[in-house]
N, C-alpha and C positions, 0 to 999 in steps of 0.2 A: 576506613573499611578496606579489607582486602578485596581483590578482584575475584570474579567467579572462576577464572582460570587464566593461564598464561597467554592464551590466544589474544586476550583483550589488549595486551601491551606490546604486541609485536612491532618491529620496525617495518617500514615500507618494504624493504627488501625481503624480510622474512615472510611477510604476508604475500608478496608477489611470488616468491618461490613456492610457497604452499599451494597457491592457486594454480600455478603452472603444473603441479602434480595432480591436483584434484579435478581440475576442469576437464582435461581429456578423458578421465575415467567417467565423469558424469555425462559427457556428450556420448560416449560409447554406450552407457546404460540407456540413455534416451533412445539411441538408435535401435536398441533391442526391443523397444516398445512399439507396437503397431501404430500407435497414434502419430509417431514421428516418421513413418515410412516414407512419406513424400517430402516433407519439409526439410529433413536432414539427410536425404538421399545424396550420396556423392560427397558428403562432407568428410574430410579426413580428421577424425577426432583428435589425433595427436598434434594437429596444427592449431587447435583452439586452446591457448594457454594463458590468455589474459582478457581483461575487459575489452581491450581494443579489438581482439580477435572475434569477440561475440558480435560486433557490429555487422558483420557480414551474414549473420544468421537471421532467419525471419522471426518476427514478433508473433507470439501466440496470444490471441485475444480470447476473452471469456466467451464471446459469441461462438468462436470456433470450437472451444471446449464443449459448450452446450450442444452444438450441432453434432459433434463426434459422440457425445454421450447418448444422444437420441438414436444414433445408429449402432452403437456398441456399448450397451449398458454394463456396469454403471459408470465406469471411469473413462470411457471413450478410447481405451487403449493407451493411456498415458502413464499407467503404472507398470512397474516391472514384475509385479506378482499379482495373482488373482485376488478378487474381492475377499475370498475366504481367508486369505493370508494376512489380513489386517485385523487389528483389535476392534476397530469401530468403522462404521460407514455412516456418514452424516448427509443430511439433505438441507441445502440452503435454498432460499427463494430462487425461482427460475423454472423448474428446479435444477440445481447443480448438485452433484454428488461429490463428496470429498472423503478420501480415506483418512484414517487416524490410527496412530500407534500409541502404545503405553510404555515403550522402551524409555530409557533414561533421557529426559528432556527432548522427546521426539519433536515437539513443536518449538523447542528452543526458547520457552518462556521463562525457564529458570534463571537465565542470564539477566532478564529484566527484573524479576522479583528480587534477586540478590542485590541488584543496583538500587532497588527501592528499600533495601534494609530488612527484607523479610527473610527469616531463617528458622532454625530449629526451635527457638523459643516462642514462635508465633503460632496462633490459630487464625486461619484466614476464613473470613465469611465470604464465600464465593457466590456473588449475586449475578454471575453470568448464566445464561440459559443452558439447561441441560437437555432440553427437549428437541431432538432432531439436529439442531445446529451445534457446531463444535465448540463454541466459546467457553462453555463451562468446563469441558474436558481439557481444553487447551490450558486454561489457568490451573486446573487441578494437577495436570501433569507437571507444570512448572513448580507448583507448591511441593510436589514430591521431590523434585530435583534439588530443592533447597532444604528439605527436611521439615517443612511446616505441616501442621495438621490442618484439615479442611472441614468446614461446615458447608455442605453442598446446598446452599440456600435458594439459588435461582432468584426469580423476581416475584413480587406480590406478597400478600399476607404480611404486610409491614409490621403490624403489631406483634405477630408471632416472631418475626425476624428480630425485633427489638428484645423480646423476652429471651430468645435463644442467645443473642449476642451477650446479654447480661449474664445469663446463667452459665454459659460456657466460658465466658471471659475472652471473647474474640478480640484480638489485638490489631488485626489487619483486615482491610476491606479490599475485595476485587470485584469490579463491575464497571458499569458505565459511570461517567463522571457525575451525572446529576442524581443518580439513585441513592448515593450515599447521603446526600442532603435530605432526601425523603426520610431515610431511616433516622438520621440525627434529629430532624424536626419532630418526628413521631416520638422519639425518646424524650425530648424536651416536654412534649405534651403529656406524656405518661409520667414524668418526673423520674425518669430512669437515667442513671449515669453509665455510659459505655466506656470501654477501655481502648477504643481505636486510637492508634498513634501513627499508622501507616496506611496508605491507600495506593493500590496499583490499578490504574483505570485505562480504559480503551473503548473503542466502539462509538465514540462521539466526541464532540468538541469540549476541551477543558478550558473554559474561559478564565482569564486571569483573576477576575473578581471571585469566581467560585473557588479557585485554588487558594486565594487569600482568605476566604471565609473558613476553609478547612484549616489553614495554618493558624488562624486566630483561635481555633478550637484545639490546637496542639496536634494536628494531623498533617504529616508530610505526604503530599499527593504528587505522584509521578505518573506519566502516561507512556503507553507503548503504541506502536503502529503495527498491527497484525492483520492478516486476512485468513479466511477459512481455508483457502487453497494453499497458502504459503507458510502459515504460522507466523512467528515473530519476524518482522522485517527490520525494525529500528526501535529504539527505546531511549527514554530520558535517564540521566543519572542525577546525582545530587547537585551537579553543576548547573543543571537546567539551562544549558546553552545548546539548543538544537537537540536532535535525536541521533544517537550513535547507531550505525548500521550493524546488524548482527553479524557474527563471524562466519556463519554458514550460508549466507546469501550474497549475491552480487547485485548491486543496485546501479542502474543506469538512469539518467534523466534525458528523455528524448522529446523531440517536437511531437505534439499530439497527432496521432494518425499516421506516424512514421516510425521507423526504427533508428532515426538519425539523432545522435547526441546533440544537445544544445551546448552553447558555450558555457564555460564554468561560471556558476552563480546564477544562470538564467533559470526561469521557471519552466518546467516541462512535465511530461508524464513519467511516472515511476514505472520502470520496467525491471523485473526481478528474475534472476536465475537462481534457483534453489539447488543447494548441494545435498539435499535429502536423498539418500540412495534409493529409497522406496518409491519416491514420487518426483522424478527429475523434471521439474518444470523449467524450460529453457526460454529465457526472454519473455516471461509472462507479463502482459500488460495489466497493471492494476486498475487503470482508469482514474488514478488519483494524480493530482498535481503536487509537486514539491520542487525544491532546489537544493543544490549542494552548498554547504557552509564551508568556507576556507578554514584551514588550520585543524587542530585537534582539540578535544575537550580538556578543560582544566582539571578534570577528575583523573586524568592519566590514561584513559582509554584512547587508543591511537587510531581506531578505524575511522573511515569516512563518516561525516555527519550530514544529515539533511535537516531542512527547516521544519519538517513535520507536514501534516496535511494542509494543503493550500487550495483545496477545491477539487472539482471533478474535471478530468481531461475529456470525457465524452461530452463534447459540446454540440452534439447533433441538434440542429434547429430546423423547425419547419418554417419556410418562407414561401409565401404565395402558394401554399398548399403542397410544396415539395420539400422533402428533407434534404438538407445540406449537411454533409458529414466532414469531420476533420480529414479523413482519408482523401476526400475530393480536393480539399484545399492543398494538401500535400502533392496530389497529382498535378495540380495546376502549376505549382512551383517547379516540379520536375520536367514539365513540358517545355520550359524555356530555360536554357542554361544561364541566362543573365539574371533571372529572378532570384533574389536573395531570400525573400520571405513574403508571405501574403496573409491578409486578414479580411474576413468577410464580416460586414456589419449589417445586422438586420434592424430596421427602424420602421416607422410608420409615417405616412403623409396623409393626413385626414384619416380615412378608414381603410387605406390601402397599405399593404406591406411594401417596403422598398428594400433593395439590396445594394450595398456599396462594396466594391472589392478594392481594397487598398493593396498596392503591389510595390514592394521595394525593388527598384531596379536602377542601375546607373544610366541606362538609356531606354529607349522605347517610349511610345506614347499610348494614350488611352485606347485609340482605335486598334493598335497593333495586337492588343490582348483581348479585344472584344470577342473574337471568334472562339478563342480558347476557353474563355469564361463560359460561353454558352455550351460548348462541347463537353466540358468537364463538370460544370455545376448544374447544367440543364436548365439554367435560368438566365435571363438578361438582367443586367444591373449596371449602375454607374461605376466607372472605373477611375481610380485615382492612382497615378504613378508618383511615388515619393522616393526620396533619396535613401540609400542604404543606411541603416541605423536609426531611421525615423520612427518605426513602429515600436510600441511598448514591449518590453521584455517580461511580460506577465503570464506567459503560457497560453494566452487565448489566441486561437486561430479563427474562432467564430464568436463574435460579440453581439449579444441580443440587447439592443437598447430600447426595445418596445416596453411600454408601460401599460398594464391592463388594470383599469379602475374597477 
């Protein structure tokens, strides 16, 4: 299969040169938006030319975006044009409002659908929601980019969906991974044969057993990683070895609660900078965990790969009636130069919550950190000092070991 465009097969140097041109322009656009008035004040946009340069900029969290939207509706001042300048305005739970466009591949989903083999000969049964939230339009916009026709099906009314798929001759499915099985099982129950041979899924876990069940039915199922704020972030190709980062976003993997990159291959929070000129989200924290895969995809696409969704980075946990947040654990590490890493473990002793703070440090003892733990975490707990490199590299900074029967 040919690639969606020449961007997918660029060399490392070509991609870096392109980023060095695009990133200063995007930072300057962001600085023109009132939402960035404080966080990007004093930043010389022309000096931000690489992923490494982004590290010095603050992380934007969804909670901050929500707070800004409550003060300056609907987009909190983070867009470069007014709400009336967009084709769509969506509302996600929170509520959080997101802008949407209908320009060619505005959400960048066409790249994924092309990788999934969907094109001009296909009719896509789009079972993502069209009501308020953007998923339906995100995938419809992508289908337009590859020239496919769309049945805007949404969810529910499964028997009608089966009849429509049969009558229209839908060849591709777009939706959550599990809903396709609901449609296929209903079709079996009705004695109806459907023509699905491709599936582009997202918004939930695609378990290997489910992918295999679809393969046994003659359906190739690939998944994307996208959000309502950012659009497509990464996607699978036919190689099915990790997820390839989209060409118009920059992905960093950082220690949860911070903006500090983890070591290559370690699990951390996905932070994304979008190059969308209408909505310049800079170092936007997704709250998701992932890790970078080494090398490039066997399919020939050369951009960075990630392992896909590996859990939530927002590990905020209530211990002894008090919330402990990843940002607090990060602050504890920053308080002492010699601390490499820290991990809070919540457990129970009898009917009581207990907290253990594990600290990677080449020197220091339990008592030397006790005062800082209380000051930063607002709780007393047992302290264990361990050698650097001891703690798991799984992205967890707060581990809840409590079991509730």
